[in-house]
N, C-alpha and C positions, 0 to 999 in steps of 0.2 A: 446529696445532690447539690446542695447549696455550696458546699466547699469545692466540689468538682467544677461547678460553674465559675467560681472565683478563679480557680487555676486555669480554666479554659479561657476566660477573658484576658487573664494575664499573659498566657502564652500567645494568644492571638495578637494582642497589642505589641508584644515583643517582636513577633514575626513581621508585622506590618510596619514596624518602625524602621526596619532595615530595608530602605527603599532600593538601594543599589542591588542587593541580592534579589529582591522581588522583580526588578526590571530584567535581570539576567535570566530569571525563570520565565517571565511572561512573554518577552519578545520572541524567543525561539518557539514557545508553545503556541503563540498566536499567529506567527508569521511563517514558520517553516512549512507547515502543512499546506496552507493555501498557495505559497510560492511554488512548492513542488507540483501541486495540482495544476497551477497555471502554466508551469513549464511543460508538463505532460500535455496539456491542452495545446500549447504552441507547437509541439512536435506533431501531434495528430493533425492540427490545422495545416502544417506545412506538407504533410503527406497527402492530405485532401487536395491542397492547392496543386501539388504535382500531378495528382490523378486527373484533376480538371484540365490541366494543360494538354494532356494526352499527346506527349511527345516521346519519340523513340530515337535513341542514339544508335546509329548503325555504321558498319564498315562494309563496303562492297555491295550495298543495296542496289546500286545502278546496274549491276550485272544480273539482277534477278527481278526483271520488270513484273513478272507474275506475282511474286510475293509483295513487291512494292505496291502494286495496284490493290491487292487485297488489304494491306495495312491502311492505305489511304482511304479505302472504302469504309473502313471502321472508324473514320473521322480522326485518325491519328496523324500527327505531323512527323515526318522523318527528318532527322538532322544528322549531319556528319559528325562522327565521334572524333575527338582529338587524336593525333597520331600517337601520343604517349599515354593512351587511355589506361593501359595496364599499370604503369607506374603511378598514375594519378588515383586509380582505384585503391591501390595498396596504401597510398599516402592519405586516403580519405579526402582528397581535394576534389574528386569527381564523385558525385552522389547519385549517379544514374548507372544502371547496368548497360552493357553495350551488346548489340546484336551483330554478330560477325557472319557474313554470308560468303561462301566460297565463289571463286570465279566461274567454276563449271556448274553452277547451280542449275541454270536453265537447260544445259546440255544433258545432265543426268536426269532431270525431270522429264524431258522429252523422250529419253531412252528407257523410261520406266524404272530407273534406279532411284535410290533414296539419297539425295544430297545431304551432307552433314552441315547443320547450322548450329553455331555456338551462341550461348547466352553467357557472356563473360561478366562476372561479378567477383566480389571478395566477401566471404562470410563474416570477416571481421569488420567490414564496412556496412554497418546495419542499415543506413539510409539507402545505399545502393542495393543491398540484398533484398530490401523490402519491395523493390520494383521488379524483381525477377518474375514473380507470379503473373503480372500483367502481360509481359512479353511472351511467356509460355502459353498463356491463354490465347494470344493472337496466333501463335504457331499451331496450336491444337485446332483452332478454328480453320486455319488454312488447310491443315491436313484433312479435316472433315469435308471441307468444300471440294478439294481435289478428289477425294475418294468418292464423294457423291457424283461428281461429274464423270469420273471414269466408269462407274457402274451404270450410270444412265446411258452413256454412249454404247455400252454393250448390251443394253436392254435388260439389265438386272435391277430388281427393285432396290431402292436405296434404304428400305426399311430393314434390310439385312444387316446394315451397319449398327443399328440400335434395336436389338431384339427386346430390350427391356427399357421402359420409359422411367427414368429416374427423376424424382422431384424432391427438393429439399423442403423440410418443414421444421422450423425452429420453434421450440416450445418456450424459450426464454422470453421474458417480458423485456420491455425497453430498459427498465431499471436494472434487471439482472444482467443485461448485456453491458450496461454502463458500469456495473459493479466490477467487471473484469478489469477495468481501467482505474476505477476509484477505490480499489481495495486497499490502498495505502492509508486511507483516512482512519480506520480503526486503530492501526498501529500508532499513529500520532496521538490519538486520544489516550491510549493506554500509557504511552510514554509521558504525556502531560500529567496524568495522575501520579505516576512514579516520581517525576522530577518535582512536581508541586509539593509532594509530601516529604521528599528526601531531605532537603535542607532543614525544614522545621523539625523533623524527627531526630536528626543528628544533633541539632543545636539544643533541643530541649532535654537531651540526655548527656551525650559526651561533651557537648559544648558547655553546658552548665557545670559539669564535673571539672572541666579544664579551667573554667573561670572561678571555681570555688564556691559557686552559688547553689549547687545541688544539695550538699550536706545541710546547710542552714535551712533550706526549704523543707527537708525531710524531718528536721527537728521540731517543726510546727505540730500542734496537736491534731491536725487533720489526718484522717486515715490515709495510708499509702494508696489504697485502692482509689480514693477520691482524687488524689494527686495524679495518679497514672491515668485515670479516666479523663480528667480535664486536659492533660497534655495530649492524650491520644485524640480527643475530640477536636482540638485545634489543628493538629497535624492532618487528620482526615479531612477536615473542612477546607484547608488550604489546597490539598490535592484535588478535591472536588471542584473548588473554585477555578483552579487553573484548567481542569478538564472542561468545565462549562465554557470558559472563555475560548478555549481551543475549538470546541464544537461550534460555537457561535461564529468564529472567524471564517468557517467554510460557507456560511450563508452569503455574505457579500462576495466571497471569492468566486462563486459560481456565476455571478453576473459578469465577471471579467474573462470568462472562458472564451478562447478564440475559435475553438472548433464548434461549428454549428451542430454537428451530429451529437457531440458530447453534451453540449448545452441543452439540446432537446431531450436527451435521455436522462441526464443527471438531475435528480430532484432532491434537494436537501433544504428542508424548512423547519418550522417549529416542531412538528411531530417527531422528526428524526433527531433534532437536538435534544428534546425531552427524553426520548427513548435511550439515546446514547448516554445521557447524564444519569438516568436511573440505573442503567446497567453497570455504571462504574461505582455505585455505592458499596457493594460488597468487596470489590477489588480495592477501593480506597481504604476500607476498614481493615482488611487483612494486610495489605502492604504497609500501611502506617504502623500498625502494631508490630509487624515483623521487623521493620527497619529500626524501631525503638528497641526491640529485643536484641538485635545485633549490636546496637550502639551502646547499650547500657553498661556493658562490661569494658568498653574502651575508655582509656584514660585521657585521650585527646581527640579533638575533632578530626584531625588528619587520619588517625588510626581508624576512626569510625567510617570515614569515607572509603578507606581501603577495604574494610570489611563488607561494605554495602555493594561492592562491585559484583559479587556473586549474584545478588538479587537483581541488579540491573541487567547483567548478562542473561540470566534465566528469563526475565520478563521480555527482553528484547528478542530472544530466540523463539518464544512461544508462538507468535503468529506464523513463523516459518514452518511449523509442523504441518499445518493444513496445506501448505504449498508443496511440501516434499512427500506427503502421503498420497500415493496414487489411488488409494481405495476410497477416497472421498471422506466426508465427515463421519466420525465414529462417535458412539454414545459417550465414551470416556472423555471426549473433548470438553463436555460441560462440567466436568469435575476438576479441571485443571485451571487454577487462577491465571488470568491473562489470555490463555487459549480459549476459555469459555466466553469471555467478553468479546474477543476478536470474532469468534464464530457467530455469536448472536448479533453483533453489529453488522457483519456481512449480510446476515439474513434481513436486517432492517433496510440496508442499502438495496437489496434485491426486491424489496416490497413484500416480503413474506411476513405472515402473522406469526408472532411468537407464542409458543405454548408454555404453560406453567411447568410441564415436565422438562422443558429446556432451560428455563430460567432458574428454577429452585435449586438445582445442584450447585450452581455458582454462588447463590445466596448462602446456602448452608456451609459450604467450604470456606467462603470469605469470612463469615462471622465466627465460625469455629476456629479458624486460624487466628483471628483477632483475639478471641477469648484466651486461647492457649498462650499466645505471645504476651498479652497484657498480664496474665497471671505470673509469667516468668519475670516480667519487668518489675512487678510489685514485690516479688520475693527477692529479687536482686537489690531493690532499694532497701528492704528490711535488713538484708545482709550487710549492706553498706553502713547502715546506722549502727548495727551491732558491733561492727569493727571500730 
């Protein structure tokens, strides 16, 4: 253990000495997540601001005084749409859907016919498409009001229109609702672990081989297991340190959220930071050892970087599994590195209590992967000395 500690301190000091590389790792890990969270908050705030304005762009609304009166009674303001609204919607320079009313609206309504009203948008224009629901709700409300008046004039009970009383009951907590928007945070923490360990893992194996310092190190009387353990400890610690800084960066980021609703629902403090950090320990242990195992056979640092792209791609895609699986969370999620941590961190964001049956599979797999990979690294080092 003493020899492993010596190697650990040596590797850690070497990694910290390269400040330029450290800055390249820390700046994206600390800033990218909060910046994206604030950008998402700005988008939500703009949608909330638009909803508060309660404005409807319309064409031909003056020919439908009945519909115009209804919309204004709902405290909405009607504004004339630009003449080239279709071209501007396609070009995404117009960010509001347009209500188009035909000239014969009132005549058909009085004749008992159903006039056709269009809600014009562009599904590729996401900001405009987001406002379609509000206009449709107004039109459905107008239909209900007209139907109710028509039945009342004929002496028919208006209860026939709604034989069933439908009420919504949302079981999700405020944290769970916010997690639908803040689900990007676990992915950034996982990537922070990966990139925090990546450079140190490659430099301590392929980098030293390229510089010619690995073979002299292996000629020391220290056991290869102690050397490998010391290197692995330094790599894993760097990954955990970057993950901790990335987690901490979301604490001040939530104070800068522009959306009042998201700010009220999103709660990320000390308990969440600690939970996130502890959940990354088995992932950092397994990924650090795996990256070292992939790099130990490489002759150059560049070759090791190319070999590590498979791990980077796999870890990046892991959180996508839960999004693409319509069946919800499955038990096997907890046995897959990366996916297990993403699932557990999402549970923390939702305010759910974690069970040992959920946490332990990731711990077992992470440290088992570390043990197998470190054994391979030690054997590869012995083979290098033998040659």
